[in-house]
N, C-alpha and C positions, 0 to 999 in steps of 0.2 A: 668795817675799819681793815686796818692796813693790820697788821703783824710785824711783831720785831721778833731779836730772834738774840737770849739774853744768856753766854757761855762767863763761867764759876772762871774767874783770872787768877787768881788768892787762895790761900788755904782760909778758913773759920778759924784757925787756931788762937786764941787767944784773947780773942772779939769776946763779946759781950753778949751770954744771952740768950736775947735777947733778934742779937744781929743772927743766927747760927738759924730759931728758926723761923726767920724773913727766909731768909735764902732756900730753909727745908718747903713754905708754905709754898713758893716757884715751882717745887722740884725738881731742883738739883742739887747734884747728891756729890758727887767725885770733882777733883778739879781740871778743867778744861771741859764739861762736863756744859751739851745745850741745851737750851729748850726753844719749842718758838712760840705764845700768847699771843692774846690782838691788847691794841694798847691803848685801854680803859683809863680811867684814872685810877685804877681801886689799885693796874698793878705797876704802873708810870711809879703811882707816893712807895711802894714797896719798890723799888728801886732805885728811886734815892734815898732812902733809907740805907740801903748795902751800896750805895753807890762803886766807894772808893772797892771792894771788889768787884763787881763784877763787869764784863765792857756787854754793850747793846751793838742794837744794829740790825739797819732797816730787815726783816724777811723776805 
């Protein structure tokens, strides 16, 4: 499967607890931190729910 790079580009301050937990589940902790994940439906669903906080690119 393809790999994708997810970067936290916006702070989670002021957003719902569920969105904060999704960011944590993706493995993102600080602003501008990045993680690489497989391109699976589970990961894509998480990205979709916090798409306003992250940027995604091919790794």
